[in-house]
C-alpha positions, 0 to 999 in steps of 0.5 A: 889977853881978852876973855873967851868968846860964849863960842869958845865957853859952849865949845870947851863944854862940849868937850867936858862933856864928851869926856865925862861920857867917855868917863874921862873924868880927869879930862871932863874934870879940867874942862868944867873947871875952865868953865867955871872959871870963865861963867863966874858972872853967870847966876844961873848957869854956874850951878850945873858947872857946879854940879858936873865938877861935882860929879867928875870929883865923886866919880874920881873920889876926890870925895872932899872936892865933891861935896864943896861942890855939891854943897855950892850948888845947894845954896843957888836959887837957880836949880831946880827939885831933882838937882837939889836932891841929887847935890843932897845924895851925892853929898851924902854919900860923898860923906858917908865915904870920908867917915862923917856918918852923922852928916851923910844921914842928915844928909841923905834924909833930906834927900828923902825929903825932896819931891822927887819921884820915888823910883830915883830914892831907891840908892838912897834908901840902899844908903841909908839903911847900909849906914845904921845897919854898920851902926848895928842899929837893926831897927832903924836900919829897916824902914829903908832895907824894905823900903829899897827892896821895894823899889829895886827893879831888875837891872839892881840885882846886886842891890837887892841881894845885899839887901835881901843879905841885911834883911836876914841879919836885921830879921834874926837881930830880931829874933824872928829866926823862922823870917831870918832863914826864909830871907836867906835862903831866898838870897841863896836861890837867886845868887848868880853863880855859886861863889856867891851863895855862901854868903846866905849860907853863913846867914843860915849858919847864924841861925843854926847856931841860934837853934843849936841845929849842929849838924845843919851849922857844920853841913853850911859852914863846911859848904862855905868853905868849900864854895869860896877859900877866901870867905870874909869872915873865916874866925866865925866859920871857925868858931861854928865848926869847933862849937859844932863839933863839940855838941855833938863830940866830934873829937879828931873834927874837934883836934883839927881846928880848934888848935888851929882857931885859937893860934889863928885868933888868940885874941879873937871875937870868941876867946871867951869861949875858949876856954869851955872848948880847950877843956872838953878837947882834953877831956873828950866829953861835953863841960859841965853845964853853967847853972 
């Protein structure tokens, strides 16, 4: 069988590119793979096709396959700095999705070292900050998150909001309650709808708990429940409410919430506080303070 002509290869490449633009990534991948198979002796253009194959795999969530093709492209002498940056960051994102955080961090940091426009790096800064934040490494997360926030534009509102949320907790973990509260209030002001304000109020709840402002703590926890009945951390909300009710001697409210907290989360994160809460519940008075 005769090999395909250059015209046939270019026609198939156009089909792949059109499919990709239409977000038909399965068709795009099929056609790009066909092109790749038939241009094996074209060292200059082959890495470009590898990048497109990597993109297609990435958008189909085939992250291990995406990494394979991005890494092939990175070894080529024919890709430019921008293409190398894209390969590094997308391989880094892919390693993050596969759970290999060490590789993800290494690739994303390498991407940031590339000589490309700073604005193109904003999502890379964000992802590195997010990874370190998830690992409870606030000190490492902070500079990346601050850099990302400074680079985000009007079209990056969702990323900007998430970054403010992370930075609010970074400030909280650093013991700067004033800055933390300011950031969480900014998050609430900028939220696109009432339900999406809930994470900002959750951040405020941590600040009020730390400051022992229990009336404010109860208020924001109840506000979260009202705004989002499926809020992602009901356990912390229940504990905060129980603690606030105990400290303010709101025994009837504690009667309602404490049995549910213990029943739903018998081995939960706040288990160590249960004996103190139960003692207050049974005796209708604040427990003796240690020391």
